ZATORLO-723800 format. One record per residue (C-alpha): residue number from 1; residue in three letters; x, y, z. Coordinates in Angstrom, 1 decimal. Each point is the difference from the previous one (the first is absolute). Layout:
# ZATORLO-723800
NUM;ALA;X;Y;Z
...
***
This chain:
# ZATORLO-723800
1;MET;8.9;-2.9;23.9
2;ALA;1.1;2.9;2.0
3;VAL;0.7;3.2;-2.3
4;PRO;2.4;3.0;0.7
5;GLY;-2.0;3.2;2.1
6;PHE;0.1;2.3;-2.7
7;LEU;-1.7;-2.9;-2.3
8;ALA;-2.8;-0.6;2.4
9;ARG;-3.6;0.4;-0.6
10;GLU;-0.5;2.8;3.2
11;ARG;2.8;2.1;-1.6
12;ILE;-2.0;0.9;-3.3
13;ILE;-3.6;0.5;1.6
14;ALA;-1.2;3.2;-1.7
15;LYS;-0.4;3.2;2.1
16;PRO;-3.9;1.6;-0.4
17;GLY;-0.3;1.6;-3.1
18;PHE;2.5;-1.8;-2.1
19;ASN;-0.9;-0.7;-3.9
20;ARG;-1.1;-3.1;-1.0
21;TRP;1.0;0.7;-3.7
22;LEU;3.3;-0.1;1.4
23;ILE;0.1;-3.7;0.3
24;PRO;-0.6;-0.9;-3.8
25;PRO;3.4;1.2;-0.9
26;ALA;1.4;-1.7;2.5
27;ALA;-1.5;-3.3;-1.2
28;LEU;1.0;0.9;-4.0
29;ALA;4.0;0.5;1.4
30;VAL;-0.3;-4.0;0.8
31;HIS;-2.3;-1.1;-2.5
32;LEU;1.4;1.9;-3.2
33;CYS;3.4;-1.8;1.1
34;ILE;-1.2;-3.5;0.4
35;GLY;-1.9;0.0;-3.0
36;GLN;3.0;-0.1;-2.2
37;ALA;-0.9;-4.1;0.4
38;TYR;-2.5;0.9;-3.3
39;ALA;3.2;1.5;-2.0
40;THR;2.1;-3.5;-0.3
41;SER;-0.9;-0.2;-3.2
42;VAL;1.9;2.7;-1.1
43;TYR;3.3;-1.8;0.6
44;LYS;-1.3;-4.0;0.1
45;SER;1.4;-0.3;-3.5
46;ALA;3.4;1.0;1.2
47;LEU;0.0;-2.6;2.6
48;VAL;-0.8;-2.8;-2.1
49;ALA;2.9;0.8;-2.2
50;HIS;2.3;0.5;2.9
51;PHE;-0.6;-3.1;1.8
52;ASP;-0.6;-1.6;-3.2
53;THR;-3.6;-1.7;1.4
54;SER;-3.5;0.1;-1.1
55;LEU;-2.9;2.3;0.7
56;THR;-1.3;-2.1;2.9
57;ALA;3.0;-0.2;2.1
58;ILE;0.2;3.4;-0.4
59;GLY;-3.4;0.5;0.9
60;ILE;0.1;-1.9;3.1
61;ILE;2.1;3.0;1.6
62;PHE;-3.5;1.8;-0.2
63;SER;-2.4;-2.5;1.2
64;ILE;2.9;-0.8;3.2
65;ALA;-0.6;3.7;0.7
66;ILE;-3.7;-0.1;-0.2
67;VAL;-0.3;-3.3;1.9
68;MET;2.3;2.0;2.9
69;LEU;-2.5;3.1;-0.3
70;GLY;-2.5;-2.2;0.9
71;LEU;1.3;-2.2;2.5
72;SER;2.0;3.1;2.1
73;ALA;-3.4;2.4;-0.4
74;ALA;-1.9;-3.7;1.8
75;VAL;3.1;-0.6;2.4
76;PHE;0.7;3.9;1.2
77;GLY;-3.9;1.6;-0.7
78;THR;-0.8;-0.5;3.7
79;TRP;3.5;1.7;0.9
80;VAL;-0.7;2.8;-2.6
81;ASP;-3.2;0.6;1.7
82;ARG;1.4;0.2;3.6
83;ASN;3.2;2.1;-0.7
84;GLY;-1.4;2.7;-2.0
85;PRO;1.1;1.1;-3.9
86;ARG;3.3;1.5;0.8
87;SER;1.3;-3.1;1.6
88;ALA;-1.3;-2.1;-3.1
89;MET;1.0;2.8;-3.0
90;ALA;3.5;-0.1;1.7
91;THR;0.3;-3.5;-0.4
92;ALA;-1.0;-0.2;-3.3
93;ALA;2.3;2.3;-1.2
94;VAL;2.9;-1.7;1.9
95;PHE;-1.3;-3.6;-2.0
96;TRP;-0.6;1.2;-3.1
97;SER;3.4;2.1;-0.5
98;THR;1.7;-3.1;1.2
99;GLY;-1.7;-2.0;-2.5
100;PHE;1.2;2.0;-2.9
101;LEU;3.5;0.1;1.1
102;VAL;0.1;-4.0;0.6
103;GLY;-1.6;0.0;-3.6
104;SER;2.9;2.4;-1.8
105;LEU;2.8;-2.1;1.6
106;GLY;-1.9;-3.4;-1.3
107;ILE;-0.6;1.4;-3.2
108;ALA;4.0;1.4;0.1
109;THR;1.6;-3.3;0.9
110;SER;-2.6;-1.9;-2.5
111;GLN;-1.8;-1.8;3.3
112;LEU;-3.4;-0.6;-0.6
113;TRP;-0.5;-1.1;2.9
114;LEU;1.2;3.2;2.0
115;VAL;-2.7;1.6;-2.4
116;TYR;-2.8;-2.1;1.6
117;LEU;1.2;0.4;3.6
118;GLY;0.1;3.8;-0.7
119;TYR;-2.2;1.4;-1.8
120;GLY;-2.4;-3.0;0.2
121;VAL;0.2;-1.1;3.8
122;ILE;1.4;3.1;1.9
123;GLY;-1.7;2.6;-2.7
124;GLY;-3.7;-2.0;0.3
125;ILE;0.5;0.6;4.1
126;GLY;0.4;3.4;-0.7
127;LEU;-2.8;0.3;-2.7
128;GLY;-2.6;-1.8;2.7
129;ILE;0.5;1.9;3.0
130;GLY;0.6;3.2;-2.3
131;TYR;-3.5;-0.5;-1.9
132;ILE;-2.3;-0.6;3.0
133;SER;2.0;2.7;2.7
134;PRO;-2.2;3.2;-1.5
135;VAL;-3.1;-1.6;-0.6
136;SER;-2.1;-0.6;3.5
137;THR;1.3;3.2;0.5
138;LEU;-1.7;2.2;-2.6
139;ILE;-3.3;-2.5;0.6
140;LYS;0.2;1.4;3.5
141;TRP;1.1;3.8;-1.3
142;PHE;-3.1;-0.7;-2.8
143;PRO;-2.5;-1.6;2.0
144;ASP;-3.1;2.1;-2.0
145;ARG;2.0;-1.1;-3.8
146;PRO;1.7;-3.3;0.7
147;GLY;-0.1;-0.8;-3.6
148;LEU;1.8;3.3;-0.9
149;ALA;2.6;-0.5;2.9
150;THR;0.9;-3.5;-1.3
151;GLY;-0.2;1.1;-3.5
152;MET;2.9;3.2;1.3
153;ALA;1.8;-2.6;1.9
154;ILE;0.4;-2.9;-2.8
155;MET;0.1;2.5;-3.2
156;GLY;3.8;0.3;0.6
157;PHE;0.9;-3.4;-0.6
158;GLY;-2.0;-0.1;-3.3
159;GLY;2.1;3.3;-0.9
160;GLY;3.3;-1.4;1.0
161;ALA;0.7;-1.0;-3.6
162;LEU;-1.4;3.1;-1.1
163;ILE;3.6;1.4;1.3
164;ALA;2.2;-3.2;0.2
165;SER;-0.3;-0.7;-3.7
166;PRO;1.3;3.2;-1.8
167;LEU;2.7;0.5;3.5
168;SER;1.2;-3.9;-0.7
169;ARG;0.5;0.8;-4.0
170;GLN;1.6;3.2;0.6
171;LEU;2.3;-1.6;2.7
172;MET;1.1;-3.4;-2.4
173;ASN;0.7;2.6;-2.2
174;TRP;2.3;1.6;1.9
175;TYR;1.6;-2.7;1.5
176;ASP;-0.1;-1.8;-3.6
177;PRO;0.2;2.5;-3.1
178;GLY;-0.6;-2.5;-2.6
179;TYR;-3.5;-0.3;1.5
180;ASP;-2.5;2.6;-1.0
181;GLY;-3.1;-1.0;1.3
182;THR;-1.8;-1.1;-3.4
183;ALA;-1.5;-3.4;-1.4
184;GLY;3.2;-2.0;-1.2
185;THR;2.9;1.2;2.7
186;THR;0.6;-2.1;3.2
187;PRO;2.1;1.5;2.9
188;SER;2.3;-1.6;1.6
189;GLY;0.4;-2.2;3.2
190;GLY;2.1;2.8;1.7
191;ALA;-2.3;2.5;-1.3
192;VAL;-2.9;-1.6;2.2
193;ALA;2.3;-0.6;2.9
194;GLY;1.0;3.9;-0.1
195;LEU;-3.7;0.6;-0.5
196;PHE;-1.0;-2.5;3.4
197;LEU;2.8;1.9;2.1
198;THR;-1.3;3.7;-1.0
199;LEU;-4.0;-1.0;0.4
200;GLY;1.0;-1.5;3.4
201;LEU;1.4;3.2;1.3
202;VAL;-2.1;2.4;-1.4
203;TYR;-3.2;-2.4;1.2
204;LEU;1.5;0.1;3.6
205;VAL;0.1;3.4;0.4
206;PHE;-3.6;0.9;-1.5
207;MET;-1.5;-2.8;2.5
208;LEU;1.3;1.4;2.9
209;PHE;-1.0;3.4;-0.7
210;GLY;-3.4;-1.6;-0.1
211;ALA;0.3;-1.7;2.9
212;LEU;1.2;3.5;1.8
213;ILE;-3.2;2.3;-1.3
214;VAL;-2.8;-3.0;1.0
215;ARG;-2.4;0.3;3.1
216;VAL;-2.6;-1.8;1.6
217;PRO;-3.3;1.4;1.4
218;ALA;-0.6;0.5;4.0
219;ASP;-2.5;-2.3;1.4
220;GLY;-3.7;1.0;-0.6
221;TRP;1.0;2.1;-3.1
222;LYS;-2.4;0.6;-2.6
223;PRO;-0.1;2.4;-2.8
224;ALA;-1.8;3.4;0.2
225;GLY;-3.8;-0.1;-0.5
226;TRP;0.0;-3.9;-0.5
227;ASP;-2.6;-2.1;1.9
228;PRO;0.2;-3.8;-0.2
229;SER;-3.5;-0.3;1.0
230;THR;-1.4;2.5;-3.0
231;VAL;2.1;-2.5;-2.9
232;LYS;-2.1;-2.0;-2.3
233;GLN;0.5;-3.6;0.7
234;LYS;0.6;-2.5;-2.7
235;ALA;-1.0;-3.6;-0.1
236;LEU;3.4;-1.3;1.0
237;ILE;1.6;3.0;1.9
238;THR;0.1;-1.2;3.9
239;THR;0.5;2.6;2.6
240;GLU;1.5;-2.9;2.5
241;ASN;3.0;-1.4;-0.3
242;VAL;1.7;-3.5;-0.2
243;SER;3.8;-1.2;0.7
244;ALA;2.5;-0.4;-2.2
245;GLY;0.1;-4.0;1.4
246;ASN;-4.0;-0.3;-0.3
247;ALA;0.1;1.7;-3.2
248;ILE;2.3;-3.2;-1.7
249;ARG;-2.5;-2.1;1.2
250;THR;-3.4;1.5;-1.9
251;PRO;-0.9;-0.9;-3.4
252;GLN;-0.4;3.6;-1.1
253;PHE;4.2;-0.2;0.4
254;TRP;0.4;-2.8;-2.0
255;LEU;-2.4;1.0;-3.1
256;LEU;2.0;3.5;0.0
257;TRP;3.2;-1.6;-0.2
258;VAL;-1.3;-1.8;-2.7
259;VAL;-1.2;2.8;-1.5
260;LEU;3.3;1.9;0.2
261;PHE;1.9;-2.9;-1.4
262;CYS;-1.9;0.0;-3.1
263;ASN;0.5;3.5;-0.5
264;VAL;3.3;0.4;0.7
265;THR;0.9;-3.2;-1.8
266;ALA;-1.6;1.1;-3.2
267;GLY;1.7;3.4;0.3
268;ILE;3.7;-1.0;0.5
269;GLY;-0.2;-1.7;-3.3
270;ILE;-0.1;3.0;-1.8
271;LEU;2.2;2.2;2.5
272;GLU;2.8;-2.2;0.3
273;GLN;0.3;-0.6;-4.4
274;ALA;-0.8;3.5;-0.4
275;ALA;2.6;1.4;-2.5
276;PRO;0.7;-2.6;-1.8
277;MET;-3.6;-1.1;-0.3
278;ILE;-1.5;2.9;-2.4
279;GLN;3.2;-0.6;-2.2
280;ASP;-0.8;-3.9;-0.5
281;PHE;-3.8;1.1;-0.5
282;PHE;1.2;1.8;-3.1
283;ARG;2.9;-1.5;-0.9
284;ASP;-1.6;-1.1;-3.4
285;GLY;-2.1;2.8;-0.6
286;THR;0.6;3.1;-2.0
287;THR;-0.5;2.0;3.5
288;SER;3.3;-2.1;1.2
289;ALA;2.2;3.2;-0.1
290;VAL;-2.6;2.4;2.2
291;ALA;-0.2;-3.3;2.3
292;ALA;3.7;0.0;0.5
293;ALA;0.7;3.5;0.6
294;SER;-3.1;0.2;2.5
295;ALA;1.1;-2.9;2.1
296;ALA;2.0;1.6;2.2
297;GLY;-2.8;2.9;0.5
298;PHE;-2.7;-3.2;0.4
299;VAL;1.9;-0.5;3.5
300;GLY;-0.9;3.2;1.2
301;LEU;-3.6;0.3;-1.6
302;LEU;-1.3;-2.9;1.8
303;SER;2.0;1.2;2.9
304;LEU;-2.1;3.2;-0.4
305;PHE;-3.2;-2.0;0.2
306;ASN;1.0;-1.9;2.9
307;MET;0.6;2.7;1.8
308;GLY;-3.1;1.9;-0.8
309;GLY;-2.3;-3.2;0.2
310;ARG;1.2;-0.3;3.6
311;PHE;-1.4;3.7;0.6
312;VAL;-3.1;0.1;-2.3
313;TRP;-1.5;-3.5;0.6
314;SER;0.6;-0.3;3.8
315;SER;-1.5;3.8;0.4
316;THR;-2.7;-1.4;-2.1
317;SER;-0.9;-2.6;2.2
318;ASP;-0.2;2.2;2.7
319;PHE;-3.6;0.6;-2.0
320;ILE;-0.9;-3.0;-1.7
321;GLY;1.3;-2.2;3.0
322;ARG;3.0;-2.6;-0.2
323;LYS;-2.1;-3.2;-1.7
324;PRO;-1.1;1.7;-2.9
325;ILE;2.9;1.4;-0.7
326;TYR;1.9;-3.4;0.0
327;MET;-2.5;-0.9;-2.2
328;ILE;1.2;2.4;-2.5
329;TYR;3.6;-0.8;0.5
330;LEU;-1.0;-3.9;-0.6
331;GLY;-3.1;0.0;-2.3
332;VAL;1.4;2.7;-2.2
333;GLY;3.5;-1.3;0.1
334;ILE;-1.4;-3.6;-1.5
335;VAL;-0.8;2.0;-3.1
336;LEU;3.1;2.1;-0.3
337;TYR;2.0;-3.1;-0.1
338;ILE;-2.0;-1.2;-2.4
339;VAL;0.2;2.6;-2.0
340;LEU;4.0;0.2;0.8
341;ALA;0.2;-3.3;-1.4
342;THR;-2.0;-0.2;-3.2
343;LEU;0.2;3.5;-0.8
344;GLY;3.3;1.4;1.5
345;SER;2.0;-0.5;-3.0
346;THR;-2.4;1.7;-2.6
347;ALA;1.2;3.9;1.1
348;THR;2.6;1.4;2.5
349;TRP;-2.8;1.9;1.3
350;ILE;-2.4;-2.7;1.0
351;PHE;3.0;-1.7;1.3
352;VAL;1.3;3.2;2.1
353;ILE;-3.5;0.8;1.3
354;THR;-1.0;-3.3;1.0
355;ALA;2.9;-1.0;1.9
356;ALA;-0.1;3.6;1.7
357;ILE;-3.6;-0.3;1.5
358;ILE;0.7;-3.9;0.6
359;ILE;2.8;1.7;2.3
360;SER;-1.9;2.4;1.6
361;PHE;-2.4;-2.4;1.2
362;TYR;3.3;-2.3;1.6
363;GLY;0.9;3.6;1.8
364;GLY;-3.2;0.6;1.0
365;GLY;-0.6;-3.4;1.7
366;PHE;2.9;0.2;1.5
367;ALA;-0.7;3.5;1.7
368;THR;-3.9;-0.6;0.8
369;VAL;0.9;-3.0;1.8
370;PRO;0.8;1.2;3.2
371;ALA;-2.9;1.9;0.2
372;TYR;-2.1;-3.3;-0.9
373;LEU;1.5;-1.4;3.1
374;ARG;-0.7;3.3;1.9
375;ASP;-3.7;-0.4;-0.6
376;LEU;0.1;-3.9;0.5
377;PHE;2.1;0.2;3.1
378;GLY;0.1;3.5;1.3
379;THR;3.2;2.1;0.6
380;TYR;1.5;-2.0;3.6
381;GLN;2.8;-1.9;-1.6
382;VAL;-0.9;0.9;-3.6
383;GLY;3.9;0.3;-0.9
384;ALA;0.8;-3.4;1.2
385;ILE;-3.2;-1.6;-1.7
386;HIS;1.3;1.8;-3.4
387;GLY;3.4;-1.5;0.6
388;ARG;-1.4;-3.8;0.2
389;LEU;-2.5;0.3;-2.9
390;LEU;3.3;1.6;-2.0
391;THR;1.0;-3.9;0.0
392;ALA;-2.2;-0.2;-3.4
393;TRP;2.6;2.4;-1.4
394;SER;2.7;-2.2;0.8
395;ALA;-1.7;-3.0;-1.5
396;ALA;-1.0;2.6;-3.1
397;GLY;3.4;0.7;-0.3
398;VAL;1.0;-3.7;-0.6
399;ALA;-2.9;-0.7;-2.3
400;GLY;-0.2;3.0;-2.0
401;PRO;3.8;-0.3;-1.5
402;LEU;0.3;-3.5;-0.2
403;ILE;-3.6;0.0;-2.0
404;ILE;1.7;2.7;-2.1
405;ASN;3.3;-0.9;-0.5
406;GLY;-0.3;-3.7;0.3
407;VAL;-2.5;0.4;-3.2
408;LEU;2.4;2.4;-1.6
409;ASP;3.6;-2.8;0.6
410;ALA;-2.5;-2.5;-1.6
411;ARG;-1.1;2.0;-3.1
412;GLY;3.1;1.1;-0.9
413;THR;3.4;2.2;0.0
414;PRO;-0.2;3.3;2.0
415;GLY;0.1;2.9;-2.5
416;GLU;-1.6;-2.5;-2.7
417;LEU;-3.4;-0.1;1.5
418;VAL;-3.3;1.2;-1.6
419;ALA;-3.8;0.8;0.9
420;GLY;-0.9;-3.6;0.0
421;ASP;2.4;-1.1;2.2
422;TYR;-1.6;1.9;2.7
423;ARG;-3.5;-1.4;-0.3
424;PRO;-0.1;-3.2;2.0
425;ALA;1.4;2.4;3.1
426;LEU;-2.8;2.2;-0.7
427;PHE;-2.9;-2.4;-0.1
428;ILE;1.5;-1.2;3.3
429;MET;-0.7;3.4;1.1
430;VAL;-3.6;0.0;-0.6
431;GLY;-0.6;-3.3;1.7
432;LEU;1.8;1.5;3.0
433;LEU;-2.2;3.2;0.3
434;ALA;-3.1;-2.3;-0.7
435;VAL;0.6;-1.3;3.3
436;GLY;1.0;2.9;1.9
437;PHE;-3.6;1.5;-1.3
438;VAL;-1.7;-2.9;1.8
439;ALA;2.0;0.3;3.1
440;ASN;-0.9;3.5;0.2
441;LEU;-3.7;-0.3;-0.5
442;LEU;0.1;-2.7;3.0
443;ILE;1.4;2.7;2.5
444;ARG;-2.5;0.8;2.8
445;PRO;0.0;1.8;3.3
446;VAL;2.3;-1.6;2.8
447;ALA;-1.7;-1.9;2.9
448;SER;-0.6;2.1;3.0
449;LYS;1.8;-3.6;1.9
450;TRP;3.4;2.0;-1.3
451;HIS;-0.3;3.2;1.6
452;GLU;1.8;1.7;2.6
453;PRO;-1.8;1.3;3.2
454;LYS;-1.0;3.0;-0.1
455;ALA;2.7;1.3;2.7
456;ALA;2.8;1.8;-1.6
457;PRO;2.9;-2.5;-0.2
458;SER;3.1;0.2;2.1
459;ALA;3.6;-0.3;-1.1
460;THR;-0.1;-3.2;1.5
461;THR;-3.0;-1.2;-1.2
462;GLN;1.1;1.2;-3.7
463;GLU;2.9;-2.1;0.6
464;ALA;-1.8;-3.3;0.8
465;SER;-2.1;0.3;-2.5
466;ALA;2.8;0.1;-2.6
467;VAL;1.0;-3.5;0.7
468;ARG;-3.2;-1.5;0.1
***
């Protein structure tokens, strides 16, 4: 698929002396916008009431968006690598904004299928392309610290709800003065339609700004004073390269797919129910008033830990290694989920701290996985490989909400649930994390038969290997 000349990769090659620290703001401009996907719980109750349907039916909107994220990232990953981040960011901006506009029309006309099509399908395509667009670029700009690079690229996605949650409440209050953003008040469908329309236009501007300022390094560029041969090599880090077509034929790819699926499915269960969850856990307790008052802020707090975990944990992986950091995500995560299920309702501080650390692991898993892929498969087509791995996110985007919403729908009515109603779903997450832990233990270096020839691949070779 051809792109206009002003969006082409060759038009954004950085000149000598370009400061690589100007690239993270470009990535953040995109990821902070598409990270709004984590703020859906803010208006979920309003959509349930507006469409007179169930939590599961509304949760499908989020699931479709995440499915399309993974599918579009897989399908367009090689295209993004070949055409560069500017064309990818601009394309993502158009799809993401259009998704909001179509979704707004669906809410305004009470046509739920239009919300599925808009925010779910069209917006989900923008999510996928926008998510992977800066990742391989930042890895190339920061070959000396790939974990730091991917943390910077992806932390904005985790922090998107930190901005979108309060902004959404304020805009819905503006469109519906009867809604004040506190527990017990629900915005009208018209207010959510106005919110979608506004966000679609605002996000378009910011994402196009990111596309405007992004640059790619020239061939052969490396950071001043950095010598690749002096870097201490860890067991799983390769100096070879594997094409995207060959990567999916290795057991390492599929083991990492399982690891990501398990980690993401477990985290989505909390994020997708964040706002009502803290109220439900303390509905019958003496701290119910405190929990109700802090429900809206809880979404923002989780977003902060989601964002911070992406940066802190992925940067830590540069020192302790990618495999050990995933042992922490999954192993400690098992313990934390058990604490949340059994002790989470005994005190608000236990619930909040436990959930926040879990979400930091969830975010860290996302930010670390591109560097894990770089370690296993090299930098040649890491963006395309990352895109294909994100199909695990698609599967988790279906499984996570279905588990949590399915359990809750079977246990009672939204607004009348208590902590015990969540326990079956939380213990299911414990089992998933255990599976992911074992899969991570089984990962070994990629066999040499999958490595690319030593000679630098030409554009023709790259295109050919992309379809293998």
